[in-house]
C-alpha positions in Angstrom: -24.0 -15.5 9.0 -26.9 -15.7 6.5 -27.2 -14.9 3.0 -28.0 -11.0 1.9 -31.5 -10.5 1.8 -31.4 -6.8 0.2 -29.3 -4.1 0.0 -30.0 -0.2 0.9 -27.9 2.4 -1.2 -28.1 5.8 0.1 -29.0 8.6 -2.5 -25.9 10.5 -1.9 -23.6 7.6 -2.4 -25.7 6.6 -5.5 -25.0 10.2 -6.8 -21.2 9.6 -6.4 -21.1 6.0 -8.0 -23.2 7.5 -11.0 -21.0 10.7 -11.4 -18.0 8.4 -11.4 -19.8 6.3 -13.9 -20.4 8.9 -16.3 -17.0 10.3 -16.2 -15.7 7.7 -18.6 -17.6 6.8 -21.7 -14.9 4.3 -23.3 -13.7 2.6 -20.2 -14.8 0.9 -16.9 -14.4 2.6 -13.7 -14.8 1.0 -10.2 -14.8 1.9 -6.5 -15.6 0.4 -3.2 -18.7 0.4 -1.2 -18.6 1.3 2.6 -21.4 0.5 4.9 -22.7 -1.8 7.7 -23.9 -5.1 7.6 -27.0 -5.9 9.9 -28.0 -9.5 10.7 -31.6 -10.5 10.7 -33.7 -13.5 10.9 -34.7 -13.2 7.0 -31.0 -12.7 6.1 -28.1 -10.0 6.2 -29.2 -6.4 5.4 -26.5 -4.3 3.8 -26.7 -0.6 4.1 -24.4 1.4 2.0 -23.6 4.8 3.1 -20.4 5.8 1.3 -18.1 5.0 -1.4 -14.6 5.3 -2.4 -13.4 6.0 -5.9 -10.2 3.8 -7.2 -7.7 4.7 -9.6 -7.7 2.1 -12.6 -4.7 -0.5 -12.4 -5.8 -2.1 -15.5 -6.2 0.3 -18.5 -8.2 -2.6 -20.7 -11.5 -1.0 -21.6 -13.3 -4.2 -20.2 -11.1 -4.7 -17.1 -11.1 -3.4 -13.7 -9.0 -4.7 -10.6 -8.2 -3.9 -7.1 -4.8 -3.8 -5.7 -3.8 -4.9 -2.2 -2.8 -1.6 -1.3 -6.0 -0.1 -2.7 -7.9 -2.4 -0.4 -5.7 -1.8 2.7 -6.1 2.0 2.1 -9.9 1.6 2.0 -10.2 -0.4 4.9 -8.4 2.1 7.0 -10.6 4.9 5.6 -13.7 2.8 6.5 -12.2 2.5 10.1 -12.0 6.4 10.2 -15.5 6.8 9.2 -16.5 4.4 11.6 -15.0 6.2 14.5 -16.5 9.5 13.2 -20.0 8.0 12.8 -20.1 5.6 15.8 -21.3 3.0 13.4 -19.8 -0.4 12.6 -18.6 0.7 8.9 -16.3 -1.6 6.9 -15.9 -2.4 3.1 -19.3 -4.2 2.2 -18.8 -4.3 -1.7 -17.5 -2.7 -4.8 -19.1 -1.2 -7.9 -18.0 -0.6 -11.5 -19.5 0.7 -14.6 -20.4 -0.9 -17.7 -20.5 2.1 -20.5 -22.5 1.1 -23.6 -23.1 -2.4 -22.5 -25.9 -4.3 -20.8 -26.1 -4.1 -17.0 -25.8 -7.8 -16.6 -22.4 -9.1 -14.9 -20.0 -10.8 -17.5 -18.3 -13.9 -16.5 -15.2 -12.2 -15.4 -17.4 -10.2 -13.2 -19.0 -13.2 -11.7 -15.5 -14.8 -11.0 -14.2 -11.6 -9.4 -17.2 -11.5 -7.2 -16.9 -15.3 -6.2 -13.2 -14.3 -5.3 -14.4 -11.4 -3.0 -16.9 -13.8 -1.3 -14.4 -16.3 -0.4 -13.0 -13.4 2.0 -16.4 -12.2 2.9 -19.5 -14.1 1.9 -21.9 -11.1 2.4 -19.7 -9.1 0.0 -21.7 -7.5 -3.0 -21.3 -6.3 -6.4 -22.8 -3.2 -8.1 -22.9 -2.5 -11.7 -23.9 0.8 -13.2 -24.9 0.6 -17.0 -24.6 4.0 -18.8 -24.5 5.8 -22.1 -27.0 3.5 -23.6 -29.7 5.1 -25.8 -33.2 3.9 -26.0 -34.1 3.7 -29.6 -37.5 4.4 -29.2 -37.2 7.8 -27.8 -33.4 8.5 -28.4 -33.2 9.0 -24.5 -30.0 7.8 -22.6 -30.7 5.3 -19.8 -28.8 4.4 -16.6 -29.5 1.0 -15.1 -28.1 -0.6 -11.8 -27.9 -4.1 -10.3 -26.6 -5.6 -7.3 -25.3 -9.3 -7.5 -23.7 -12.1 -5.7 -21.9 -15.1 -7.4 -23.3 -18.4 -6.6 -21.8 -22.0 -7.5 -23.1 -23.6 -10.5 -25.7 -26.6 -9.8 -24.3 -28.1 -13.1 -20.7 -27.6 -12.4 -19.1 -26.7 -9.0 -16.2 -25.3 -10.5 -18.2 -22.6 -12.1 -20.2 -19.8 -10.9 -23.5 -17.9 -11.8 -24.9 -14.5 -10.8 -27.4 -14.1 -8.2 -29.3 -10.9 -8.3 -29.9 -9.2 -4.8 -32.8 -6.7 -4.4 -31.5 -3.1 -3.8 -33.3 -0.1 -2.6 -32.5 3.5 -2.7 -32.5 5.2 1.0 -33.4 8.8 0.6 -30.7 11.4 2.4 -31.5 14.9 3.4 -28.2 16.2 1.9 -24.7 14.8 0.9 -22.8 13.5 3.6 -19.3 14.9 4.2 -17.8 11.5 3.3 -19.5 11.6 0.0 -18.9 15.1 -0.7 -15.1 14.4 -0.3 -15.3 11.7 -2.5 -17.1 13.7 -5.2 -14.8 16.6 -5.0 -11.6 14.3 -5.3 -13.3 12.7 -8.6 -11.5 15.4 -10.9 -8.2 14.9 -9.1 -8.4 11.1 -9.5 -9.1 11.5 -13.3 -6.4 14.1 -13.8 -3.8 11.8 -11.9 -4.8 8.9 -14.4 -4.4 11.2 -17.5 -0.9 12.7 -16.5 0.2 9.3 -15.4 -0.5 7.7 -18.9 0.7 10.9 -20.7 4.1 10.7 -18.9 4.4 7.0 -19.6 4.0 7.6 -23.3 6.2 10.6 -23.3 8.9 8.5 -22.1 8.5 5.8 -24.7 7.7 8.0 -27.8 11.4 9.2 -28.5 12.2 12.4 -30.0 10.0 12.5 -32.7 8.4 16.3 -32.6 5.2 15.2 -34.3 4.5 12.3 -32.1 5.2 14.7 -29.2 2.8 17.3 -30.5 0.2 14.6 -31.0 0.4 13.0 -27.6 0.4 16.6 -26.1 -3.1 17.3 -28.3 -4.3 14.2 -27.0 -3.5 14.9 -23.4 -5.1 18.4 -23.6 -8.2 17.1 -25.1 -8.6 14.7 -22.3 -8.1 17.4 -19.7 -10.8 19.6 -21.7 -13.0 16.6 -21.6 -12.6 16.2 -17.8 -13.4 19.8 -17.5 -16.7 19.7 -19.6 -18.1 16.2 -18.2 -17.0 16.3 -14.7 -16.0 19.4 -13.3 -18.7 21.7 -14.7 -21.6 19.5 -13.8 -20.0 18.9 -10.3 -19.7 22.7 -9.7 -23.3 23.1 -10.7 -24.5 20.4 -8.2 -22.6 22.0 -5.5 -23.9 25.5 -6.4 -27.3 24.1 -6.2 -27.0 22.4 -3.0 -25.3 25.7 -1.5 -28.5 27.6 -2.8 -30.8 24.8 -1.3 -28.9 25.3 2.1 -29.3 28.8 2.2 -33.1 28.7 1.4 -33.4 26.0 4.2 -31.5 28.2 6.7 -33.8 31.3 5.8 -36.9 28.9 6.6 -35.7 27.6 9.9 -34.7 31.3 10.6 -38.3 32.5 10.0 -39.7 29.7 11.8 -37.3 30.3 14.7 -38.5 33.9 14.7 -42.3 33.0 14.6 -41.7 30.6 17.5 -40.3 33.5 19.7 -43.0 35.9 18.8 -45.5 32.9 20.1 -43.6 32.4 23.2 -43.5 36.2 24.1 -47.0 36.4 23.6 -47.5 33.3 25.7 -45.3 34.7 28.5 -47.1 38.2 28.1 -50.4 36.5 28.6 -49.3 34.4 31.7 -48.0 37.5 33.4 -51.5 39.3 32.7 -53.4 36.4 34.1 -51.2 36.2 37.1 -51.7 39.8 38.0 -55.4 39.6 37.3 -55.9 36.6 39.6 
């Protein structure tokens, strides 16, 4: 099995990753990439067609990790998608966000990636850097990178990043898998917030002011999810629905035109046969 030559990321999978990355401005989020690996002479080609969101196990702002249970569930989900699509789909990589920091992987990211590559040498890592302001024009910028870990030439016990070329693959519409993942994002975020709130409530004692403060913070977090995730998601789905209706009208009009042409050809053929 050769090294990874490049990665293709479907646009709908990219949209899902981006929506997930933009859902949290203060903490890193993460997920797993599902796709297929194609071996070629020039190296392995990774095609990422779907992603799976993961709940954060480590709530530190600059840490993300995957539990054994999450990885097992993700593998089962990839197998289900493989059966439905008829493709050899599996877990091919992971992604996480870098809010307000550079897109380049940290030493922890490189070490984590190296650990994954011990299980699968073609495993890749994606990073989405967001909430970075361009000081020249004050516009928000989003960057992404695909990387692997490589043993350092100076010290075999250390690793360094190896950037992998990545291309966006155009898709006609949102796939069913990515649509389900997108719509599950608010539920995942709400579950995290409720879990954190319940943990705080159990440890805060009977102080009324503390309970009011915690309840206010929880309410603010829920409102933030509604504003930054649910509302944009509804707009995307509504626009997609509108585009699909327009496409249906175009297809129906084209179908009607073809029916008229076919009827004219049949009438012309009958006329010619009678004349002969």
